[in-house]
C-alpha distance (Angstrom), angle and dihedral (degrees) to the residues before:
residue distance angle dihedral
X1 . . .
X2 3.75 . .
X3 3.77 126.2 .
X4 3.78 129.3 -175.5
X5 3.77 104.1 -123.1
X6 3.82 102.8 179.5
X7 3.81 90.0 114.0
X8 3.82 94.1 62.0
X9 3.80 117.1 89.4
X10 3.78 125.0 -154.9
X11 3.81 113.1 -101.7
X12 3.79 93.3 25.4
X13 3.76 132.1 124.8
X14 3.79 111.6 -116.9
X15 3.81 114.4 -155.4
X16 3.81 109.9 -145.9
X17 3.80 109.6 -166.1
X18 3.79 124.1 -167.7
X19 3.80 117.0 -147.1
X20 3.78 137.2 8.1
X21 3.79 106.8 -95.4
X22 3.80 135.6 134.2
X23 3.83 86.4 -100.5
X24 3.81 91.4 55.3
X25 3.78 92.1 49.0
X26 3.80 93.7 47.7
X27 3.81 91.5 44.9
X28 3.81 91.7 51.7
X29 3.80 91.8 48.1
X30 3.81 92.1 47.1
X31 3.83 92.3 48.7
X32 3.79 90.1 50.2
X33 3.82 94.3 47.2
X34 3.79 95.8 45.0
X35 3.80 102.3 34.2
X36 3.80 106.7 15.0
X37 3.81 92.8 -124.1
X38 3.77 129.2 138.5
X39 3.82 116.6 -126.3
X40 3.79 120.7 -138.5
X41 3.80 110.7 -141.5
X42 3.80 120.0 -160.4
X43 3.80 110.2 -161.3
X44 3.78 143.8 143.9
X45 3.81 94.8 -119.7
X46 3.78 136.7 18.6
X47 3.81 114.2 -136.7
X48 3.78 114.1 -132.3
X49 3.81 92.7 -124.5
X50 3.82 91.5 54.5
X51 3.80 96.9 48.8
X52 3.79 91.6 83.8
X53 3.79 95.6 50.5
X54 3.79 113.5 125.6
X55 3.80 94.7 -158.7
X56 3.82 98.8 55.4
X57 3.76 131.8 63.1
X58 3.79 112.7 -163.7
X59 3.78 127.1 -142.6
X60 3.79 109.2 -170.4
X61 3.79 114.1 -145.9
X62 3.82 117.0 175.6
X63 3.80 113.8 -130.6
X64 3.80 95.5 -149.3
X65 3.80 92.0 100.9
X66 3.79 95.3 50.0
X67 3.78 121.5 -127.1
X68 3.80 97.2 -29.1
X69 3.79 96.7 81.8
X70 3.81 94.0 45.8
X71 3.81 91.9 49.3
X72 3.81 89.3 49.6
X73 3.82 91.4 48.7
X74 3.81 91.0 50.8
X75 3.80 90.6 47.6
X76 3.82 91.8 49.8
X77 3.80 90.8 47.7
X78 3.82 91.8 51.3
X79 3.81 91.5 45.2
X80 3.80 91.4 54.6
X81 3.79 89.1 54.4
X82 3.80 95.0 37.3
X83 3.79 96.5 110.2
X84 3.80 95.2 47.2
X85 3.79 123.9 91.3
X86 3.81 94.9 -113.6
X87 3.77 140.8 137.8
X88 3.80 110.1 -138.2
X89 3.80 103.8 -155.4
X90 3.82 111.2 -162.9
X91 3.81 116.3 -155.1
X92 3.81 119.3 176.9
X93 3.81 109.0 -150.5
X94 3.79 103.3 -160.5
X95 3.80 138.7 28.3
X96 3.81 95.0 -95.9
X97 3.80 92.8 55.6
X98 3.80 91.9 41.1
X99 3.81 89.6 57.0
X100 3.80 90.9 45.2
X101 3.81 91.0 52.9
X102 3.80 93.5 48.3
X103 3.82 91.1 46.5
X104 3.82 90.8 53.1
X105 3.82 99.1 29.8
X106 3.79 95.8 124.1
X107 3.80 92.2 55.0
X108 3.83 94.8 41.7
X109 3.82 95.4 46.2
X110 3.80 89.5 66.5
X111 3.80 89.3 70.3
X112 3.81 108.2 15.3
X113 3.76 140.1 51.3
X114 3.80 102.2 -129.8
X115 3.78 120.7 -147.1
X116 3.81 110.4 -122.0
X117 3.81 121.7 -135.9
X118 3.81 94.9 -91.7
X119 3.79 90.8 49.0
X120 3.81 91.8 47.6
X121 3.80 89.8 53.3
X122 3.80 90.2 49.2
X123 3.79 92.5 47.3
X124 3.80 95.5 42.7
X125 3.79 97.9 43.8
X126 3.81 103.3 24.5
X127 3.78 129.6 -111.9
X128 3.80 94.7 -78.6
X129 3.80 96.8 44.6
X130 3.76 129.5 83.7
X131 3.79 120.7 -135.3
X132 3.77 117.0 -99.5
X133 3.76 111.6 -80.5
X134 3.81 94.9 25.8
X135 3.76 125.2 105.1
X136 3.79 120.5 -141.6
X137 3.80 118.8 -139.5
């Protein structure tokens, strides 16, 4: 799989989001506002409203073959950036992708920094928000 990588600068953090969800969209917008970085979103479909976003670059990966194709796409993406001084920060944006990441953590950790559960909650819901189901004191 080929990706155009002229928008990635050496020494930068590269958010890699899995799935098209409201959390992914908000995370990409927040990363762009706060850090000026473009998020790369791997998903099975690209919503029409999101296609015009300037802070997200979409990489469509069909889900018909299960996890194999997504893992290969992530591997190819990391390989293309392998020689650059980058931090590939992997953030799953729904339960399915969270489970996929934990199931393949050993393989993915070779190339990506994976957000842990506390970090995912912070990224998904913002620093001042509590995750769904939790009560703040």
